[in-house]
C-alpha positions as a LaTeX table, in Angstrom:
\begin{tabular}{lrrr}
\hline
Residue & $x$ (\AA) & $y$ (\AA) & $z$ (\AA) \\
\hline
Met1 & 112.38 & 155.90 & 51.23 \\
Asp2 & 113.17 & 152.26 & 50.63 \\
Cys3 & 110.28 & 150.13 & 49.41 \\
Pro4 & 109.97 & 146.33 & 49.47 \\
Gly5 & 110.32 & 144.48 & 46.20 \\
Ser6 & 107.28 & 142.24 & 45.72 \\
Arg7 & 103.80 & 143.64 & 45.17 \\
Asn8 & 102.48 & 142.00 & 48.35 \\
Asp9 & 105.32 & 143.54 & 50.33 \\
Gln10 & 104.60 & 146.92 & 48.79 \\
Glu11 & 100.90 & 146.66 & 49.68 \\
Phe12 & 101.76 & 145.76 & 53.26 \\
Phe13 & 104.30 & 148.57 & 53.42 \\
Ile14 & 101.75 & 151.13 & 52.20 \\
Ala15 & 99.09 & 149.78 & 54.57 \\
Glu16 & 101.45 & 150.23 & 57.53 \\
Gln17 & 102.30 & 153.75 & 56.39 \\
Val18 & 98.61 & 154.62 & 56.08 \\
Arg19 & 97.99 & 153.23 & 59.55 \\
Thr20 & 100.78 & 155.42 & 60.90 \\
Asp21 & 99.40 & 158.45 & 59.06 \\
Arg22 & 96.02 & 157.84 & 60.67 \\
Leu23 & 97.61 & 157.71 & 64.11 \\
His24 & 99.46 & 161.01 & 63.55 \\
Gln25 & 96.24 & 162.60 & 62.31 \\
Leu26 & 94.39 & 161.31 & 65.38 \\
Phe27 & 96.84 & 162.83 & 67.84 \\
Arg28 & 97.08 & 166.14 & 66.00 \\
Gln29 & 93.32 & 166.58 & 65.68 \\
Ser30 & 92.20 & 165.38 & 69.09 \\
Val31 & 94.29 & 167.58 & 71.39 \\
Ser32 & 91.42 & 170.08 & 71.51 \\
Ala33 & 88.92 & 167.29 & 72.28 \\
Val34 & 90.63 & 166.54 & 75.59 \\
Phe35 & 90.18 & 170.09 & 76.83 \\
Gly36 & 86.86 & 170.57 & 75.05 \\
Ser37 & 85.17 & 167.62 & 76.74 \\
Tyr38 & 86.33 & 168.79 & 80.16 \\
Leu39 & 85.22 & 172.38 & 79.56 \\
Ala40 & 81.86 & 171.15 & 78.26 \\
Ala41 & 81.26 & 169.27 & 81.52 \\
Ile42 & 82.20 & 172.34 & 83.57 \\
Met43 & 79.93 & 174.57 & 81.51 \\
Leu44 & 77.02 & 172.14 & 81.82 \\
Cys45 & 77.42 & 171.97 & 85.59 \\
Trp46 & 77.67 & 175.76 & 85.80 \\
Leu47 & 74.48 & 176.25 & 83.79 \\
Cys48 & 72.57 & 173.67 & 85.82 \\
Trp49 & 74.26 & 174.20 & 89.20 \\
Asp50 & 70.97 & 175.04 & 90.89 \\
Arg51 & 69.29 & 172.02 & 89.29 \\
Phe52 & 71.97 & 169.35 & 89.86 \\
Glu53 & 72.89 & 167.65 & 93.11 \\
His54 & 76.12 & 169.34 & 94.12 \\
Ser55 & 77.88 & 166.36 & 95.69 \\
Val56 & 77.27 & 164.26 & 92.57 \\
Val57 & 78.51 & 167.06 & 90.34 \\
Leu58 & 81.70 & 167.43 & 92.34 \\
Trp59 & 82.39 & 163.69 & 92.24 \\
Trp60 & 81.79 & 163.64 & 88.48 \\
Leu61 & 84.12 & 166.57 & 87.86 \\
Ala62 & 86.79 & 165.09 & 90.12 \\
Ile63 & 86.78 & 161.77 & 88.27 \\
Leu64 & 86.66 & 163.55 & 84.92 \\
Thr65 & 89.64 & 165.67 & 86.00 \\
Gly66 & 91.63 & 162.51 & 86.66 \\
Ser67 & 90.84 & 161.00 & 83.26 \\
Thr68 & 91.61 & 164.33 & 81.55 \\
Leu69 & 95.02 & 164.57 & 83.23 \\
Leu70 & 95.71 & 160.97 & 82.19 \\
Arg71 & 94.93 & 161.80 & 78.57 \\
Ile72 & 97.01 & 164.99 & 78.67 \\
Ser73 & 99.99 & 163.05 & 80.02 \\
Met74 & 99.61 & 160.57 & 77.16 \\
Phe75 & 99.68 & 163.42 & 74.63 \\
Val76 & 102.74 & 164.95 & 76.27 \\
Val77 & 104.64 & 161.65 & 76.14 \\
Tyr78 & 103.58 & 161.08 & 72.53 \\
Phe79 & 104.68 & 164.47 & 71.22 \\
Arg80 & 107.95 & 164.31 & 73.16 \\
Ser81 & 108.80 & 160.86 & 71.87 \\
Asp82 & 111.00 & 160.28 & 68.85 \\
Glu83 & 109.27 & 160.06 & 65.49 \\
Ser84 & 110.35 & 156.43 & 65.14 \\
Glu85 & 108.54 & 155.55 & 68.38 \\
Arg86 & 105.18 & 156.98 & 67.28 \\
Thr87 & 103.92 & 153.69 & 65.89 \\
Pro88 & 100.36 & 152.31 & 65.83 \\
Gln89 & 101.53 & 149.18 & 67.63 \\
Arg90 & 102.69 & 151.29 & 70.56 \\
Trp91 & 100.00 & 153.98 & 70.74 \\
Glu92 & 96.68 & 152.80 & 69.31 \\
Arg93 & 95.78 & 150.59 & 72.28 \\
Lys94 & 96.77 & 153.30 & 74.75 \\
Tyr95 & 94.64 & 155.83 & 72.95 \\
Trp96 & 91.69 & 153.45 & 72.82 \\
Ser97 & 91.95 & 152.83 & 76.58 \\
Thr98 & 92.04 & 156.49 & 77.58 \\
Leu99 & 89.28 & 157.42 & 75.14 \\
Val100 & 86.92 & 154.67 & 76.32 \\
Leu101 & 87.62 & 155.63 & 79.93 \\
Ser102 & 87.01 & 159.34 & 79.32 \\
Ala103 & 83.88 & 158.83 & 77.18 \\
Ser104 & 82.43 & 156.38 & 79.72 \\
Ile105 & 83.01 & 158.84 & 82.56 \\
Trp106 & 81.44 & 161.66 & 80.56 \\
Gly107 & 78.39 & 159.68 & 79.43 \\
Gly108 & 77.87 & 157.93 & 82.76 \\
Gly109 & 78.41 & 161.13 & 84.73 \\
Ala110 & 75.94 & 163.06 & 82.58 \\
Phe111 & 73.36 & 160.36 & 83.25 \\
Val112 & 73.98 & 160.44 & 87.01 \\
Val113 & 73.77 & 164.23 & 87.37 \\
Met114 & 70.70 & 164.55 & 85.12 \\
Pro115 & 67.59 & 165.12 & 87.28 \\
Ala116 & 64.78 & 162.66 & 86.74 \\
Asp117 & 62.04 & 165.31 & 86.96 \\
Asp118 & 63.52 & 168.35 & 85.21 \\
Leu119 & 62.91 & 168.48 & 81.44 \\
Leu120 & 64.99 & 171.61 & 80.94 \\
Ser121 & 68.02 & 170.04 & 82.61 \\
Gln122 & 67.50 & 166.86 & 80.62 \\
Ala123 & 67.35 & 168.86 & 77.39 \\
Leu124 & 70.56 & 170.70 & 78.29 \\
Val125 & 72.34 & 167.47 & 79.14 \\
Met126 & 71.30 & 165.96 & 75.79 \\
Leu127 & 72.32 & 169.14 & 73.97 \\
Phe128 & 75.82 & 168.96 & 75.44 \\
Ala129 & 76.03 & 165.22 & 74.78 \\
Val130 & 75.07 & 165.75 & 71.14 \\
Gly131 & 77.69 & 168.50 & 70.93 \\
Met132 & 80.26 & 166.07 & 72.25 \\
Ser133 & 79.35 & 163.56 & 69.55 \\
Val134 & 79.75 & 166.23 & 66.84 \\
Ser135 & 83.22 & 167.09 & 68.14 \\
Ala136 & 84.09 & 163.38 & 68.15 \\
Val137 & 83.46 & 163.24 & 64.39 \\
Ser138 & 85.93 & 166.06 & 63.73 \\
Cys139 & 88.55 & 164.76 & 66.16 \\
Tyr140 & 88.52 & 160.98 & 65.68 \\
Ser141 & 87.38 & 160.71 & 62.05 \\
Ala142 & 90.60 & 158.92 & 61.03 \\
Tyr143 & 89.33 & 155.95 & 63.09 \\
Leu144 & 85.74 & 154.99 & 62.28 \\
Tyr145 & 85.12 & 152.60 & 65.16 \\
Met146 & 86.83 & 154.89 & 67.65 \\
Thr147 & 84.45 & 157.67 & 66.67 \\
Leu148 & 81.37 & 155.45 & 66.87 \\
Val149 & 82.35 & 153.99 & 70.24 \\
Ser150 & 83.01 & 157.40 & 71.78 \\
Ile151 & 79.66 & 158.72 & 70.49 \\
Gly152 & 77.85 & 155.67 & 71.82 \\
Leu153 & 79.42 & 155.89 & 75.26 \\
Val154 & 78.49 & 159.57 & 75.59 \\
Leu155 & 74.96 & 159.38 & 74.20 \\
Leu156 & 73.72 & 155.92 & 75.14 \\
Pro157 & 73.18 & 156.20 & 78.94 \\
Cys158 & 70.95 & 159.30 & 78.86 \\
Thr159 & 69.27 & 158.37 & 75.57 \\
Ala160 & 68.37 & 154.88 & 76.75 \\
Trp161 & 66.91 & 156.25 & 79.97 \\
Leu162 & 64.82 & 158.87 & 78.16 \\
Leu163 & 63.57 & 156.33 & 75.66 \\
Phe164 & 61.76 & 154.39 & 78.39 \\
Gln165 & 60.13 & 157.33 & 80.13 \\
Ser166 & 56.41 & 158.01 & 80.09 \\
Ser167 & 56.64 & 161.58 & 78.78 \\
Met168 & 56.36 & 161.98 & 75.01 \\
Ile169 & 58.80 & 164.88 & 75.17 \\
Gln170 & 61.42 & 162.66 & 76.77 \\
Val171 & 60.82 & 159.83 & 74.30 \\
Gly172 & 60.87 & 162.36 & 71.47 \\
Met173 & 64.23 & 163.71 & 72.62 \\
Ala174 & 65.63 & 160.18 & 72.74 \\
Leu175 & 64.32 & 159.32 & 69.27 \\
Ser176 & 65.67 & 162.59 & 67.88 \\
Val177 & 69.09 & 161.82 & 69.30 \\
Leu178 & 69.02 & 158.31 & 67.81 \\
Val179 & 68.08 & 159.67 & 64.38 \\
Phe180 & 70.82 & 162.27 & 64.66 \\
Ala181 & 73.33 & 159.61 & 65.74 \\
Ser182 & 72.48 & 157.47 & 62.69 \\
Phe183 & 73.26 & 160.40 & 60.37 \\
Val184 & 76.46 & 161.11 & 62.27 \\
Ala185 & 77.51 & 157.47 & 61.95 \\
Arg186 & 76.96 & 157.57 & 58.20 \\
Ala187 & 78.88 & 160.83 & 57.82 \\
Thr188 & 81.67 & 159.44 & 59.97 \\
Arg189 & 81.98 & 156.35 & 57.78 \\
Lys190 & 82.25 & 158.44 & 54.62 \\
Met191 & 84.77 & 160.81 & 56.18 \\
Ser192 & 86.87 & 157.93 & 57.47 \\
Glu193 & 86.88 & 156.29 & 54.04 \\
Ala194 & 87.82 & 159.59 & 52.39 \\
Leu195 & 90.75 & 160.06 & 54.77 \\
Glu196 & 91.88 & 156.48 & 54.22 \\
Thr197 & 91.80 & 157.02 & 50.46 \\
Ala198 & 93.69 & 160.31 & 50.74 \\
Phe199 & 96.40 & 158.76 & 52.92 \\
Arg200 & 96.74 & 155.79 & 50.58 \\
Leu201 & 96.95 & 157.91 & 47.43 \\
Thr202 & 99.58 & 160.11 & 49.04 \\
Arg203 & 101.72 & 157.13 & 50.02 \\
Glu204 & 101.28 & 155.44 & 46.63 \\
Met205 & 102.40 & 158.63 & 44.88 \\
Glu206 & 105.42 & 158.86 & 47.17 \\
Gln207 & 106.31 & 155.26 & 46.46 \\
Ala208 & 105.89 & 155.70 & 42.70 \\
Asn209 & 108.11 & 158.77 & 42.82 \\
Ser210 & 110.70 & 156.89 & 44.88 \\
Ile211 & 110.71 & 154.00 & 42.42 \\
Ser212 & 111.05 & 156.29 & 39.39 \\
Thr213 & 113.83 & 158.27 & 41.07 \\
Arg214 & 115.70 & 155.10 & 41.98 \\
Ala215 & 115.26 & 153.75 & 38.44 \\
Ala216 & 116.65 & 156.98 & 36.96 \\
Gln217 & 119.70 & 156.77 & 39.24 \\
Thr218 & 120.41 & 153.07 & 38.77 \\
Asp219 & 122.01 & 151.33 & 35.83 \\
Glu220 & 119.48 & 148.65 & 34.91 \\
Leu221 & 122.03 & 146.07 & 33.83 \\
Thr222 & 124.56 & 146.19 & 36.67 \\
Gly223 & 122.52 & 147.65 & 39.54 \\
Leu224 & 125.22 & 150.28 & 40.10 \\
Lys225 & 124.65 & 154.02 & 39.91 \\
Ser226 & 124.06 & 155.42 & 36.47 \\
Arg227 & 126.60 & 157.86 & 34.99 \\
Arg228 & 124.50 & 160.90 & 35.93 \\
Ala229 & 123.81 & 159.67 & 39.46 \\
Phe230 & 127.45 & 158.73 & 39.95 \\
Phe231 & 128.73 & 162.20 & 39.11 \\
Glu232 & 126.02 & 163.87 & 41.24 \\
His233 & 127.04 & 161.83 & 44.29 \\
Ala234 & 130.72 & 162.04 & 43.38 \\
Gln235 & 130.65 & 165.85 & 43.40 \\
Gln236 & 128.96 & 165.88 & 46.79 \\
Leu237 & 131.53 & 163.47 & 48.19 \\
Tyr238 & 134.39 & 165.46 & 46.68 \\
Asn239 & 133.09 & 168.65 & 48.32 \\
Glu240 & 132.68 & 166.91 & 51.68 \\
Cys241 & 136.21 & 165.50 & 51.58 \\
Glu242 & 137.59 & 168.90 & 50.61 \\
Thr243 & 135.71 & 170.62 & 53.43 \\
Asn244 & 136.81 & 168.05 & 56.01 \\
Arg245 & 140.33 & 167.80 & 54.55 \\
Leu246 & 140.06 & 164.09 & 53.90 \\
Gly247 & 141.91 & 162.20 & 51.23 \\
Leu248 & 139.92 & 160.95 & 48.24 \\
Cys249 & 140.94 & 158.30 & 45.73 \\
Val250 & 139.25 & 157.29 & 42.51 \\
Val251 & 139.57 & 153.91 & 40.76 \\
Met252 & 138.69 & 153.77 & 37.07 \\
Leu253 & 138.06 & 150.30 & 35.66 \\
Asp254 & 137.68 & 149.15 & 32.07 \\
Met255 & 137.07 & 145.56 & 30.92 \\
Asp256 & 139.79 & 144.11 & 28.70 \\
His257 & 138.80 & 143.03 & 25.18 \\
Phe258 & 135.09 & 143.40 & 25.97 \\
Lys259 & 134.24 & 144.01 & 22.30 \\
His260 & 135.83 & 140.66 & 21.51 \\
Ile261 & 133.55 & 138.98 & 24.09 \\
Asn262 & 130.48 & 140.56 & 22.52 \\
Asp263 & 131.56 & 139.74 & 18.96 \\
Thr264 & 132.56 & 136.15 & 19.80 \\
Tyr265 & 129.91 & 135.03 & 22.28 \\
Gly266 & 127.07 & 137.48 & 21.67 \\
His267 & 125.61 & 140.40 & 23.58 \\
Gln268 & 123.72 & 138.19 & 26.02 \\
Val269 & 126.99 & 136.78 & 27.31 \\
Gly270 & 128.45 & 140.28 & 27.33 \\
Asp271 & 125.52 & 141.49 & 29.43 \\
Gln272 & 126.05 & 138.60 & 31.81 \\
Val273 & 129.68 & 139.61 & 32.22 \\
Leu274 & 128.61 & 143.18 & 33.02 \\
Arg275 & 126.08 & 141.93 & 35.57 \\
Gln276 & 128.82 & 139.92 & 37.27 \\
Met277 & 131.03 & 143.00 & 37.26 \\
Gly278 & 128.24 & 144.95 & 38.96 \\
Glu279 & 127.96 & 142.31 & 41.66 \\
Val280 & 131.72 & 142.19 & 42.19 \\
Ile281 & 132.03 & 145.96 & 42.48 \\
Ser282 & 129.02 & 146.41 & 44.76 \\
Ser283 & 130.29 & 143.70 & 47.12 \\
Ser284 & 133.94 & 144.77 & 47.13 \\
Phe285 & 133.61 & 148.26 & 48.57 \\
Arg286 & 132.36 & 150.04 & 51.68 \\
Ala287 & 128.95 & 151.65 & 52.10 \\
Thr288 & 130.68 & 155.05 & 52.15 \\
Asp289 & 132.29 & 154.44 & 48.75 \\
Ile290 & 130.52 & 155.55 & 45.59 \\
His291 & 130.58 & 153.38 & 42.51 \\
Gly292 & 128.85 & 153.49 & 39.16 \\
Arg293 & 128.86 & 152.43 & 35.55 \\
Leu294 & 130.05 & 155.31 & 33.38 \\
Gly295 & 129.07 & 153.63 & 30.14 \\
Gly296 & 129.81 & 150.50 & 28.14 \\
Glu297 & 132.36 & 148.46 & 30.04 \\
Glu298 & 133.79 & 151.36 & 32.04 \\
Phe299 & 133.26 & 151.74 & 35.80 \\
Ala300 & 134.44 & 154.13 & 38.50 \\
Val301 & 134.71 & 154.03 & 42.29 \\
Leu302 & 135.38 & 156.87 & 44.74 \\
Leu303 & 137.10 & 155.99 & 48.01 \\
Pro304 & 136.84 & 158.71 & 50.69 \\
Asp305 & 139.36 & 158.95 & 53.52 \\
Thr306 & 141.61 & 156.45 & 51.76 \\
Ser307 & 145.34 & 156.65 & 51.09 \\
Ile308 & 146.74 & 155.98 & 47.64 \\
Glu309 & 148.49 & 152.87 & 49.00 \\
Ala310 & 145.23 & 151.45 & 50.35 \\
Ala311 & 143.42 & 152.28 & 47.11 \\
Val312 & 146.06 & 150.48 & 45.05 \\
Glu313 & 145.81 & 147.44 & 47.31 \\
Ile314 & 142.04 & 147.40 & 46.90 \\
Ala315 & 142.42 & 147.73 & 43.11 \\
Glu316 & 144.88 & 144.80 & 43.03 \\
Gln317 & 142.43 & 142.62 & 44.97 \\
Leu318 & 139.68 & 143.63 & 42.55 \\
Ile319 & 141.83 & 142.52 & 39.62 \\
Gln320 & 142.27 & 139.10 & 41.22 \\
Thr321 & 138.54 & 138.77 & 41.94 \\
Ile322 & 137.66 & 139.62 & 38.33 \\
Ala323 & 140.23 & 137.16 & 37.01 \\
Gly324 & 138.57 & 134.45 & 39.11 \\
Leu325 & 135.14 & 134.93 & 37.56 \\
Met326 & 133.82 & 131.91 & 35.67 \\
Ile327 & 131.19 & 132.85 & 33.11 \\
Glu328 & 130.63 & 130.25 & 30.42 \\
Pro329 & 131.61 & 130.16 & 27.63 \\
Val330 & 134.09 & 132.99 & 28.31 \\
His331 & 137.37 & 131.48 & 29.48 \\
Cys332 & 139.20 & 134.56 & 30.70 \\
Ile333 & 137.91 & 137.87 & 32.06 \\
Thr334 & 140.31 & 140.64 & 32.96 \\
Ala335 & 140.22 & 144.37 & 33.56 \\
Ser336 & 142.60 & 147.30 & 33.65 \\
Leu337 & 142.45 & 149.85 & 36.46 \\
Gly338 & 143.72 & 153.38 & 36.97 \\
Val339 & 144.04 & 154.97 & 40.41 \\
Ala340 & 144.39 & 158.65 & 41.31 \\
Ser341 & 144.32 & 160.61 & 44.55 \\
Thr342 & 143.61 & 164.19 & 45.61 \\
Asp343 & 146.99 & 164.08 & 47.37 \\
Ala344 & 148.49 & 164.78 & 43.95 \\
Gly345 & 146.96 & 168.26 & 44.07 \\
Asp346 & 143.88 & 167.88 & 41.86 \\
Lys347 & 141.81 & 171.05 & 42.09 \\
Asp348 & 138.45 & 169.58 & 41.18 \\
Leu349 & 136.62 & 166.32 & 40.54 \\
His350 & 137.10 & 166.57 & 36.78 \\
Ser351 & 140.89 & 166.70 & 37.01 \\
Leu352 & 140.89 & 163.84 & 39.55 \\
Met353 & 138.82 & 161.65 & 37.25 \\
Asn354 & 140.91 & 162.68 & 34.25 \\
Asn355 & 144.13 & 161.63 & 36.00 \\
Ala356 & 142.62 & 158.24 & 36.91 \\
Asp357 & 141.50 & 157.84 & 33.28 \\
Lys358 & 145.02 & 158.55 & 32.04 \\
Ala359 & 146.38 & 155.96 & 34.48 \\
Leu360 & 143.79 & 153.48 & 33.19 \\
Tyr361 & 144.98 & 153.92 & 29.59 \\
Arg362 & 148.58 & 153.52 & 30.72 \\
Ala363 & 147.59 & 150.20 & 32.36 \\
Lys364 & 146.15 & 149.07 & 29.03 \\
Ala365 & 149.23 & 150.24 & 27.14 \\
Leu366 & 151.43 & 148.26 & 29.52 \\
Gly367 & 149.63 & 145.01 & 28.69 \\
Arg368 & 146.24 & 145.19 & 30.45 \\
Asn369 & 145.07 & 143.18 & 33.50 \\
Gln370 & 146.98 & 145.46 & 35.87 \\
Val371 & 146.77 & 148.61 & 38.00 \\
Ala372 & 148.44 & 151.90 & 37.07 \\
Val373 & 148.70 & 154.87 & 39.43 \\
Ala374 & 148.46 & 158.48 & 38.28 \\
Gly375 & 151.76 & 160.30 & 38.63 \\
Tyr376 & 153.84 & 157.12 & 38.49 \\
Leu377 & 155.73 & 156.12 & 35.36 \\
\hline
\end{tabular}
């Protein structure tokens, strides 16, 4: 997982990840709510069939069926979509729209079918409405305002009507529901905050682990792979090339007279030279190539699917690029390179690297600032 550099960028990155986590949680948890709300309406109508007006009930269930099918289709599209397409920007507004529509139909329909003169039916309607609000807390808790809006749309029509009736029982039911709703709202807020904190802590731990892993695999001075990381990736690449029967070349590079640079100009200048070498190497090779600092002033690059002729040409160009570096007060920077290829019959990564290392020392023995190829005298 790649993380932005600055702290503000990291905070924004984590916030977007948390938002995405909340969306995934919402869709996973609320599948049952779609079916549950529809079944609750059917059960309510079945229990009160003799008390409700049948034509109104049928209209309510028909409209609710349409909204339920709309929500189911949204879930189907979401879960069939690619992971990269399941973003808050694409799905939050759609979910809000279908939820508000469904909750409005449920709350408004319950109010319409509820008889004005039947306390038992009214009590049953309120019981089912309260049950719907409880399920909303468990299903939509990742989104505080979504939960509160859905509860309000389901409870408000019937509760408001009961609140202004003359019967104390009806007013009492309404007040009880309002008190209950206030406790639900408080519990929802705490649950939403807890989920937000859990998502954030998880993402922050992932980011910290990613940063520490990247730091362990990266040479701090040059930005190239560390020795350990280089050989881990090199072995994987070697195995892949062997499996796919692809050629693999290795270029070993060692700075010429680097100790003299350190002794003459100081370690700060020497470090600057190494940084420049890191930049040159990282910009001179393909994304599929693997390069790293093996230690001191020694570097290595693996070139998959590359002929020995192409590798030598690349090494020659690298020599010219290094010779063109201007780092004050150093007047001349050169390097010696050794090149080896699996075409020579190396049986493992160690022997391939060893042959390139021998070629490197031959380049130094021949006068430095040149490329030597393993197997060539």
